[in-house]
N, C-alpha and C positions, 0 to 999 in steps of 0.2 A: 212356738215356731212360727215363721212369718214364708205367705203364701205369695207369690208375686206374678203377674202374669208377663211372660217372655217380652210380647209387645208392650207393655205398659199401660194399656187401655183398660185393665180392671184395677179395681182396689186394692192395695196389697191387704192380706190380713194380717194383724198383730193379735195371737191368743194370749189372755191371761194364763199365769201357773196356775193351774188349779188342784196339785198336788202340796198342802203345806208341810212344810220341814217339822221337828219335834222343836221343841224348846228347849232351849238352855239356857241355864239359870247362872247369870256370872255372880260373883263375892261382891261385899258390898264395896266400893271405891273407897282409894283414902282421900280421894276429895269430890266434891259435885260442886257446879257451877251453874246459877238461877240465875234466869235471866227475866227481872222484874220491871215491867214496861212502864216507861214515864206517866205520873198521872196526867191527864187531860187538863186539871186547874191546875198541875204546879206540886200541888201538894204540899205538905206540912214540915217535910224534911225529918219525919221521925222515923225512919225506917230502921233498918239493922244497922249495927255500927260495930265495927271490928273488935273482938273480942265478946262479943256477945256471945251466950249458948244457947242453943235450938235444939229442940226434939224433934224426932220423926212425927212428921204429921202437922206440925205449926206452921201457922198464916204467919206469914212474913209481907207487911205490906211497910206504905210510907206514912198511912194513918190507918187508927183502928178500923173504920167504918170503910175504906178506898176500894175502889171498885178493882183496879189495879192490884195484885198478888201474886206471891207465889206459894208452894207448900214444901217446905224443908222435905228432902226424902230421906234423910239420914239425921242421925245424933250427932252434934261437936259445935265447933267452934268457929263464928266468922273470922276468917283471915283476912278478906281483903270485900273491897266495894269500892268498884268503878263504874263510869260511865261507860256504854258499849253502843256502837251505831250498826244497827242491821241493816236486812236488806230494803231497799227504798228507804232509807232513812230515819227505820224505824229507832228510837230512843229506847234505850235502855238501862238498868244498872244490874251490873254482873255481880251476883254474891257467891262469894266463894266460900265454902264451910269445909273445914277439914274433920274427917271424922275422928268422933271420940269413944267409938269400942260399941259395945252393946245398945241396941234400938232403945229409946227411952222414950215411950209415944206420947204424944200431947194430947191433953183429954177435952179439950173444946171443942171437940166435932160434936153436934148433935144428931142423934139417929132418928130424928124427927123427918120425913122427906115434905119440907117445904119448898115455896120456892125461894123463899128469903137462903135457907140454908142452899139449896142448889146455886145460886149465885154467892154465896159466901163463900163456898169450901169447893165447888167442882169445876168453875173455869179454868182452874189449870190442872184437869184430872188428866190421867191417860187418854190419848184419843182427840183431846183440845175439843171436849164439847162447849156451846153458847148457849147461855139460857136467857141472853137480853131479848129474844124476841118475844118471848112468854109474857114478858115484863112490860113490852112496848104497848102501849094505847092502841097505838095506829095499826099495828098487826092482830090478823084473827087469826090465829094457826091451828087447824082441824087434824092435821095429820105429821105423826110423826114416822120418817123412814129410817130405818136401822139399817146401815152400809155393810152388808156383812162379806161384799163382794169386795177386794182393793181395788184403788181405784187408779194404779199405774200398774203397769209389766212386772214381772218378777216378784213384785211384793206381796207376800202370803199373812200378814198381822192378821189383820183381820177373819180373813178364813180359818187361820189357826184358833182367834179366840171362840168362831162359832163352832169347831171340831172339837174343842177342849172344856170349852166354859160356859157351855149351854144354859147350865142353873143358874148363876150369877147374871145370865143376861137375862134371865126369868123373873129375878129378883129386881134386876134393874128397869123392865117393863113396869113391875106393878108400882114402883118407886116413882117412874114415869107419869104414869096416870095420876095418883096423888099429888105430885108437886106440880103437874102443868092444869091438869084438869082434861087433857085431849084423850080419849078412848081410841080413837084411829091410830092404832101403830102398827108397822108393817116392815118386818125386817126383807129384805132382798138379798140371794144366795144365789148361787153357782148351783146346778142340778144337781151334783154329786154331793152338794150340804143340805138338801131338803128335807132330809129324814131327821139331819141334828136340829134344824132350825125348827123345825115342828116342834120342838119340847122348848119353845121359848118363850109362850105365851103370845108372840105376834102373830099377825098375818103374815103367810109367808108368800112372797115372791120371787121365782127364779129368773135369771137375769141372763144373756147370751155370753158366751165364754169368748165373745170375741170384743176387744180395744175398740171405743173409748164406752163399752155399756154400762161400768157403773159410775160413770161421771151423773152428778144431782140430776144436772138439765136432761141427760136421754133418758134417765130413769124417770123424769117427771113423764116426758113426751110416752116413753115405751112401755111403761110400767103403770102411771097412774094416768094415762091419756090427757095431761094438760099440759099445753106449750107455754114457756113463761114466756112471756114479751120481754123485748128488748131492754123497757126502761127498766122492768122490775128485776126483782131476788128472787130465788128459789122461796123465799120468807114471804115477801109482798105476796107470793102465792097461794098460800097460807101453809105452808110447808118446812119442817125444820129437821135437818140431815143429821143422825149424829152416827159415828163408826160403832159397829161392836164390839169395840175394846172398852171404846168408853160407857156406854152400856154396863156394861160387865162391871166396870169399876165400880158404877153407881152402887150395885147389885150388891158387889162383895162389899161396900164401903159402910152398906146398913145392914147387913147381915152379922157383920163383924163387929161394928165401930171402930175400923180404924179405916181410914183414908188411904186409897193404893198409891205407893209411891213408885212402882218400877212400870215400865213401859219396853212391850214388846217391840223388836226391830227386825226387820229383813235384812242382814250383810249378803253383799254380794260382790265376792272377787275380782279379781282380773281374769281367772279362768270361767266366769259365768256359775261359779256353782253356789247356792242361796245357803243360808245360815241361819234359823231364827234364834234370836236372844230375847231374855229379860235381864234388864238391868234398871239399877234406879235411875228414876229423872235427874240429869245432870250429870250425869258419868261424861268424862272429855272420850271424845271419841277415839283416839289412840289406845285407850285401854278397850274397849269394844273389838278395834279392830285389832290387836293382840289378841285378844282373847281368840278372835275366830283365825288368827294364822292368816290376815289380812297384810301384806303387805303395801308400805307406801313409799314411793319413791319420789326422787326431784322428778316435776311435770308431769307426772303421775295425774289424773283427776279426780278428786272426790267431791261424790253428789250425794246431797242430800235428798233423800224422796227416794222417787224412782228415774228411770231412764229419760221417760218423757215429758217428766213435769218437774222436775225435781231441780234443785237450785247447786249450784260449784259452792263449795268452800273452800276459801281459803288459807284452811289451818284443821290440823287434826288437834288442835288443841281446845275447839270448840268444843259444847255439849249436846248429849241428846235431850231434847226439847220435846213436851207432851206431845206434839203434834210428827214427831219424826219418827215415821213408819219403816223409812229404809235408808241404807248408806249403800253407795255404792261406787268401786274403786274400778277406775278404768286406767288403764296403762296408756302413754302417751301415742302408743301407735293405734291404739284401736280406739280413741276419742277421737268425733267427729269433728274437723277443723271448721269453723267457718271461715266465710271470705265477704269481700267487697266486691265480688261480679254481680253484675246486674241482673236483674230477672228478663228472661229469657221468651214466659210468657210459653211455657211448654203447658202448663193446665192442670198439673201434677197436681198440686195445692187444690185448685178449683174443685178437681174432681173427687178427692179424699175428705172434703172436708164436712161433716155431718150436718152441720146446719145450710150448707149451701151458702158460703158466703165468699163473695168474686175476692179473694185473697190476693193472686196477682195486682190488682188496683188499689187494695186497702195498703198491702205492705206499700207502696210505692207515697202515699201518703204518709205515713208512718216515718220512714226514712228521711221524708223532709219535714219530720216535727210538724205538720198540717194535723195535730190531733181532732182538733172540734172537727175538720171536713172530712177526717177519716172515721168517725162517728155519725156523722149526718149523710156522708153520698155513700159508705161503705160497710156499713154495719158493723162497726168494730164491736159496739155493745151485744152484739148476738155471739159473740166468738165465747165458747165455752173452755177454751183453753185448754184445749186434749193436745198439742202440741204436733199433732200427725203433717200438720203442714210444712214443720221446719222437716220433719222424718223424710218427706218425699222431693224436700227442696233440692231440685239437679244443681244449683247455683250455691248451696250452701248458706243461704240467705237466713241469718237468726229471728226466722220470722217470730218465733213465739215470743221471745224475748222483747222484738220491737212492739209488739202486743202488750205484753205485761206492762212495758215504759209507757205507753199511750195511755193505758188505761189510768195508772197512775197519777200522771202527770194531768188526767182531766179531772182526776182526785182532789190535787191541788188546785185547781183553777176553780172549781167549784165552792171549794172550802174556803179559798180567798174570796170569791164575789158574797158568801153568805155572811162574811165577817164584814164585808163593806157594806149590808145593805142597812 
């Protein structure tokens, strides 16, 4: 529900969906497509080949000890291996596996909860956790925060996990303590899930139901009482965030000896109706939409993620990935159309910004591609990427997208400078 002042002098309030739908389990798809990131060192070229047989839970990588890998979500045969260019130039290899019948589980996963096991098997787990910060000698991680509040509107993936899988989260908390040596583990949930969260063994903290209270930087400030400086990440500040689904996946894997290869996704149809489904990682989006009776017509918009921070997808042939929490379908008539109108200095973006950035000035420099000036003069690095500025923009400037591009371009500049040193 959205509450907006008639005169526009008060911030509009966007509320999270706090009533998770029941989870519908989808059948095993006929094929899955897994996105293997290109190794930073170029790899050895010994990755999966067409015709290879793979098992459910099998680790697939360009090299046996490669840091980039995927986990096969079905048993079958590799039918295609092709290069793929993702968002912001992310290079991947798309591995297509045709299903071959019943699951035949790979037995190389060790139930020993060590950091090496986490790095080797859980970087591709549902919820997309990362354990690299724990292996970085320059980072001192003191706190793990389990996000039981979903980070975008309409999505209830992690709330559903807290509501239904508290025992698996508890097992995951115990495993995290053994793997990382971190004793302080906090779980953040809305008020209505505090009772379920109390059974997880983590320190329970309630968060506001008003967006963007569930984002990591807001939790750092409002719940942990720490403000992350513009130059640092939350990991630099000593905290690692993991989704409730990721931690439940850890717990289930160590309990059963089998890696979890399914992903819970909130599907939002054109009518706004939400449905939670559990499907194999790599399932084509069109299979998920068909199961939810969500039609997709020409010029409709397909969004991966939530309505505030999601990324538009160009094809329903793309697949569900470990970090895909939501799929939103919007008809052309309901999609917000961006424009090239200039900023009119109404101040709405400045008033709504949770970190008080002068967005009206920032966007001018981003539009002109003065990215370094945008960082130095108008606090680009302070942005927590909530998307509220784009939501309220009267001129319909795609401010959020400009910010994402600006940070990406600055990252390329820094990488190039480091290579030339």
